[in-house]
N, C-alpha and C positions, 0 to 999 in steps of 0.2 A: 504494500500500500504506500509506504514512504517513497519507494522508487517511482511509482506511477505519478504521485504528487510532485516529486522532484522533477520528473520528466516534463510534466505539463507546465510547471513553473519555469523550467529551463527554456521551453519553446517560447513562452511569453517574454521572458527576459531577453532571449535572443532577438526576437522581433523588435522590442523596445530599443535595445542597444544598437541594432543595425539601422533603424530609422533615425535614432539620435546621431549616429556617426554620419549618416548621409546629410541630414540637416546641418550638422556642424561643418561639413565640407562645403556646402553652399554658402553658409555664413562666412567661412574663412575666405572664400573667393570674393564675396561682396566686400568684406573688410579690406582685402588687398586692393580691390578696385577703388574703394573710397580713399584709402591712404595714397594711392597713386594719383587720384584726382586732386587730393589736397596738395600734394607736392607740386603738381603741374600748375594749379591755380596760384599757389603761394609764390613759387619762384618764376613761373612763366608769365603770369598775368598780374603779379604783385597784388593779389586779392585772395585772402584766405577764406575758405569755406568754414563757417563757424560750427556747423552741425556734425561734420565728419569725425572729429575727435571723440565727441561724446558717444555717438552711435558705434564707432569702432570699439570703444571700451565696453559698451553693453554687449556687442557681438562677441568680444573676447570672453566675457563672463559666461554667456550662453554656450559658447563652444566648449568651455571647460565643463560646464554642467551637463551638456549633452553627451560627452564622451566618458564622463566619470563612471556611469554604471557599466559600460562596456569594459573599461580599463580594470575595474574591480572584479568583474566576472572573469576576465581573462588573466587575472593575476599580473597585470602590467603596472601595478603601483610600485613605488620605490620600497624596497625592503632590504633589510640586512639579514642574510641567511646564515651567517657564521654561527650564531648561537642556536638557531633552529636546527641546523645540520648536526649539531653535537648532541641533540636530545635523542633519547630512545624513541622508537616508533610510537609506542602507546602515549608517551608524554607529549610528543609532537602533535598527535591527533587531538588530544585533550586541549592543548594550548591553542590550536587552530579553532577548535570549537568555542573556546572562551573568547577568542578574538572576534569570531563571527557574531557571538552573542553581544559583545560590546559594540560592534559596528551597528547591529540591529537596534540596540538600546539608544545609542547616540543619534543615529539617523532618525529614529522615531521621535525623539525629543526635538530635534531640529525641524522635522517635518511639521510638528504641531506649532512650533514657534514661527515657521515660515508662513503659515497661513495668516497669522496676525500681521506679519511683515507685508504680505501682498495686500491685505485689507487696508493697511495704512497708505499703500502706494496709490490707491484710487483717489486720494485727496491731493496728490502732488504731481505736478507736471515736470518733465525733463527741462533742464535750463535752456537748451538751445533747440528743442523740438516740441511741437505741440502734441506730445504723446504723454499719457499718464504713466508714471513710473511703475505702476502695478504690472503693466505688460512686460517690462523688463524683469521685474521681481518674480514673475511666474516660473522662472527657471529654478527657484529654490524649492518649491514643493515637488517639482518634477524630479530634481536630482535626489532629494532625500527620500521621496517615495520609491524611486527606482532603486536606490541603494538598499532600502528596506527589503524590497523584493529579491534582490540579488543575495542579500545576507540570509534570507530565509532559504533560498535555493542552496546556498553553500552549507547552511546548517543541516538541511536534509541530506545533502551529499555526505557531509561529515558524520552524521549519525548512522547512515547506511554503512559507511566505511568502518565506523567504530564497532558496530554490532555484527557485521558480517565479515568473516575472514575471507581472504582471497580464494580459498579452496571451496567455499560453499557456493552452490549454484541455486538460482531461483527455479522453482518448479512451477 
């Protein structure tokens, strides 16, 4: 049962992470185009575009938030494995389980806090754009909600690994 739940959650997380990566790629291309336009206008026409810097910063934050679930799911986050490699297998599995529980706990807390953050953004406009900041802040519930889902997937995977030895087979 855990394996089927983990498989279904894995498919959901795979879809979310790959859509996030694709959107992040588009935002990165748009950010690059805006920065190039800013350079051309500033040095070519001696006229700066005031909105490009703020929008590029927002895109940069969105890009990081969109790829974070994929990076966490694929274990692409920065880690120091010197100590982990020295642990016995059982202790390593338990420590990974504890880390996933902590990620789930912290992401859940931040998810709840981010909802208030977005709510406050409906009252504020960006300084150089006629856009409410809530649209930019929406990346925070996305990232923390997605990280919660990935943490649950990892917890299920780790529980399955902890309770099933490699020699046991599903029937």
